[in-house]
C-alpha positions, 0 to 999 in steps of 0.5 A: 436598072442601068443608066441608058437602058430603056425599052421602047415605050417604057419611059423615064424622066430626064433625071431618072427619078420616075419610070412609067409602064403599063403593067408593074409586076411585084415579085419574080417567082413562078407567078410573077414570071408567068404574069410577065410573059402573059402581059408582054403578049399585049404590051412591051411596057411591062416592068418586073420588080424583085426585092430579094433574088431571082429564081422560083421557090420551087427551084431554090427551096421547094419542089426540086431540092426536096425531091433530091433529098427524097431521092437519096432517102429512097435509095437508102431505104431500097438497100434496107428493104432488099432482104425482103426480096431475098436480096442480101445487101449490107446496111447502107452507109449514108455520106451526109456531105455527099448527099447534100453536095448533090442536093446543092449542085442539082438545086443550083442547076435548076435555079440556073435555068430560071436565072437564064430565062430572066436574064434573057428578058430585056434589062429595061423591063427588070427592076431590083428593089423593094416595092411599096405603094405610095398611091393608087398608081405609084410605087417607090422601088428603092427610091425609084418612082414607078407609075403604072396603069395596073399592077400584079402582086406576086410576092409569095409567102414565108414560113409562119414562126411561133412568137418568141421562137426566133429570139429563144432559139437563134441559129438553132431555129431552121426553116425549109430554106435553110435545109438545102444549104446544109453542108452535112446532115445533122445528127438529130432534128425536131420538125414542127408541122405535119403538113406537106413540107414537114412530113416530106422532110421528116421522112426523108431525113429519118431514112438518111439516118437523122434522128427525127421527131415530128411534132403535129399541132393537131392529130392530123398528119398530111393533107388528107381530109377523109377521116378514114384515110387520115386515121390510116395515114397516122398509123402508117407514118407512126410505124416509121416516124416518131410522132407527137400528135396534138402538140399544140405549140411546143415550148422549145428551149435552148439547152447548151448547143441543143434544142430541148423539147420536154426531155428530148434534145435535138441538134436543131428545130425545123419549123414547117408550121404553115405559110403566111403571105408576103404583104407586109411593107407593101403599103397596100393602104395607099391603094384605098381598096380595103382587105384583099378580095381575090377572084381566082378566075380573073386574078383581080382584087375586087373590080380594081386595077390590081391583080394578085397571083401565086402563094401570096393568095394562100389559094392552093399554093402549088407551082402549077396553080401559081403559074396558071394564076400568074398567066391569068393575072398578067393577061388581065392586068395588060387588058384592064379594064377589059377583064376576062374570066378564065377556067381553072384546072381541076385541083390536084395535090401530091405529097412525096412521102412514102406512102405517097398522098394525092388529092384530086378534084374536090376533097371529102371535106369540101364535098361535105361542107358543100352539102353534096350528095355523094357516094364513096368507093374504097379499096385497100392496097394491102392485097392489091396484086402489083402492090404486093409484088413490089412490097408497097402494099400499104394504104387506101384509095377513096373515090367520090361520085355524085349521086344520081349522075355517077359523075366523079367529083374527087378522090383522096388516097395514100398509097403506091403510085399516088403521084400517077393515080392522082393525075388520072383522077384529076383528068377524069374530074376535069373532063366530067367523066362518070364512074362507068366511063372510067370503068370503060377505059383500059386497065392493064394487068398487073398494075397498081391502077387496077386498085382504082378499078376495084374502088370504081366497081364498088362505087358504081354498085353503090350508086344504084344507077340503071345499067347502061345498054349492054352493047355500050358497056365494056366493064359490065358484069356479064357472068350470067350471060357467060354461064348461060 
């Protein structure tokens, strides 16, 4: 913060050693930016503190650059698959330097939009430096004392690295943030972690011609919790991607200029083994609040003046969830102590693999753990009409509904158009739709969504609910009437 810059109501002492505000927000990512906007609705005395760089994880090293890499991989795969439609094409030649040039260029463009937004905010409301609590209402930010009535912690997360790997592998150990600064594609790569990040990157790089092996800590590949669909996912991904399941924590070693795991050597190792919250060095003990306890409907830590939002909470680490959590936390931090509870959206998660994965509403594991009484409707995409037309007929969809009421509770799927079907299912869960109400909605022909209708019809039959009045039912079996 430059000398002479101040916001009305935001006070500094004469020696510029202390700064006072109503709300101090630590972290300027998706959650922190949302919290800043929400807090400023109530007060201009808001301070946004950032320790490393402005620009969200999504734009810099997450959602957007990974989708740029996946788009290039999809283009290469489309050329390889063209012969299946009777279209003859030469094998694709992947120019790794050109691929990464586009990834970096478009990534920088997306980051630029975020930076423009932050730079448009009053400079006096931004402070650059690492924050550390020195008391319940005070921070030290690179030597600057900051006093605030309330705080929002939105410091994000970082990749979890197994002990000893950094020292052992040095520059050959990579995380997802490193990938998007590549000048060229590597010849080979070991990927550790079969969650969303590892799976997406491993598949994309494989299709771009990189020799890849994916090491999974357990037998799970991707976030599906339904045992039948998880087994299907393992089979489908193993058809294309070399997998080592139940790898535990591998023992990579540096062998010359390569990483060796067992008898296989790679140019580098990418660690995507989960995330940890960025809480170290914040001096949380100075707050005297004990272990962080979050109410996701208020963002509040217990009943205190401290609020938490975004990936630092390890609560659905997704952009739209971080943005919602930031708005809730920022709004309540500015209102504190008059805290309002806010509703949260139905859960929705998508993996941009091929085939794609989507989870909407409650997962199979969540329903089972909660002891909910539910039935499952199933469909395989192997013979689904539109999917076969497009040669994407792989995967399956399971939908879960409450026994007795027929209300949709959730769904999991691996298959074509999962990013779109997931939205339809999440919307239905949030509205509280019953299976019959969903069936009464329009389904065009021929579309992939007809697969959802098949699963819903099976589910409606299994629920054994009384049939609705015929004059209100748009998807009832009237074959007996038709034959009369």
